[in-house]
C-alpha positions in Angstrom: 0.0 0.0 0.0 1.3 3.5 -0.9 1.4 6.2 1.7 0.6 9.7 0.4 0.4 13.1 1.9 -3.1 14.4 1.4 -2.0 17.3 -0.8 -0.1 15.0 -3.1 -3.5 13.7 -4.2 -3.8 17.0 -6.0 -0.3 16.8 -7.5 -0.4 13.4 -9.0 -3.0 13.9 -11.7 -1.2 17.1 -12.8 2.3 15.6 -12.8 4.0 16.1 -16.1 7.6 14.8 -15.5 9.1 17.8 -13.7 10.5 17.7 -10.3 13.3 18.8 -7.9 15.8 16.2 -9.2 16.0 13.2 -11.5 15.5 10.9 -8.6 12.4 12.8 -7.4 10.9 12.9 -10.8 11.5 9.2 -11.5 9.9 8.3 -8.1 6.9 10.6 -8.7 6.5 9.1 -12.2 6.6 5.5 -10.7 4.0 6.4 -8.1 1.8 8.1 -10.7 2.1 5.1 -13.0 1.3 2.6 -10.3 -1.9 4.5 -9.4 -3.0 5.0 -13.0 -2.5 1.3 -13.7 -4.3 0.3 -10.5 -6.7 3.1 -9.4 -8.5 0.7 -7.0 -5.4 0.2 -4.9 -5.6 1.4 -1.3 -3.7 4.5 -0.3 -2.9 5.5 3.2 -3.4 9.2 3.6 -0.9 11.1 5.9 0.0 14.6 6.8 3.7 13.8 7.1 6.4 12.6 4.8 5.2 9.9 2.4 6.4 7.7 -0.5 6.9 10.8 -2.7 8.8 12.8 -0.1 11.4 10.1 0.1 13.3 11.7 -2.8 12.5 15.4 -2.1 15.5 17.7 -1.4 13.3 19.5 1.2 13.2 16.4 3.4 15.8 16.5 6.2 15.9 13.7 8.7 12.4 12.7 7.8 11.2 16.3 8.4 10.0 18.7 5.7 11.7 22.0 5.8 8.5 23.6 4.4 6.4 21.8 7.0 4.1 24.7 7.9 2.9 25.4 4.3 2.8 21.7 3.4 0.8 20.7 6.5 -1.6 23.5 5.8 -2.3 22.1 2.3 -2.6 18.6 3.8 -5.2 19.8 6.4 -7.2 21.5 3.7 -7.3 18.4 1.5 -8.1 16.1 4.5 -11.0 18.5 5.5 -12.3 18.6 1.9 -12.3 14.8 1.8 -13.7 14.5 5.3 -10.9 12.2 6.3 -8.3 11.9 9.1 -4.6 11.3 8.6 -3.9 7.6 8.8 -7.1 6.5 7.0 -6.9 4.4 3.8 -9.1 4.7 0.7 -9.0 3.5 -2.9 -7.1 6.0 -5.0 -10.1 6.1 -7.5 -12.4 7.1 -4.7 -10.1 9.9 -3.5 -9.6 11.2 -7.0 -13.4 11.2 -7.7 -13.9 13.3 -4.5 -11.1 15.7 -5.3 -12.4 16.3 -8.8 -14.8 18.8 -7.3 -11.8 20.8 -5.9 -11.1 23.2 -8.7 -11.1 26.9 -9.5 -10.7 29.3 -6.6 -10.8 26.5 -4.0 -7.9 24.7 -5.7 -5.9 27.9 -6.0 -6.6 28.7 -2.3 -5.4 25.3 -1.2 -2.2 25.5 -3.3 -1.6 29.3 -3.1 1.9 29.0 -1.6 3.0 26.0 -3.7 5.9 26.6 -6.1 4.3 24.4 -8.7 1.0 26.2 -8.8 1.6 27.9 -12.1 2.5 24.6 -13.8 -0.7 23.0 -12.4 -2.8 25.9 -13.6 -1.3 25.8 -17.1 -2.1 22.1 -17.2 -5.7 22.9 -16.2 -6.0 25.4 -19.0 -4.7 23.0 -21.6 
């Protein structure tokens, strides 16, 4: 079972092969591929470092150096989904629920993310 930060559920469908490093990008691509090939797999939702963070240069001793902003996004997504950290759901169910998070709500949730412009350009395409 994959473990994913709540806000990474927003990132995965918009991932287009860019990342912090080759290792991070390869790992993110592998996670995205696994979920797209098996959307019924269970995902454990967390508000801490996950299977994607393992290759992030902002992770130091299993702690995110951007923890305040990242945890804020995690809390917003968890609240939107009506879930608590530690719960597991099928990826397809999570994506179906998150499909409604768009427009201003999406931008508010991701306002302080460095990748927001890339995600918005994807949404416009």
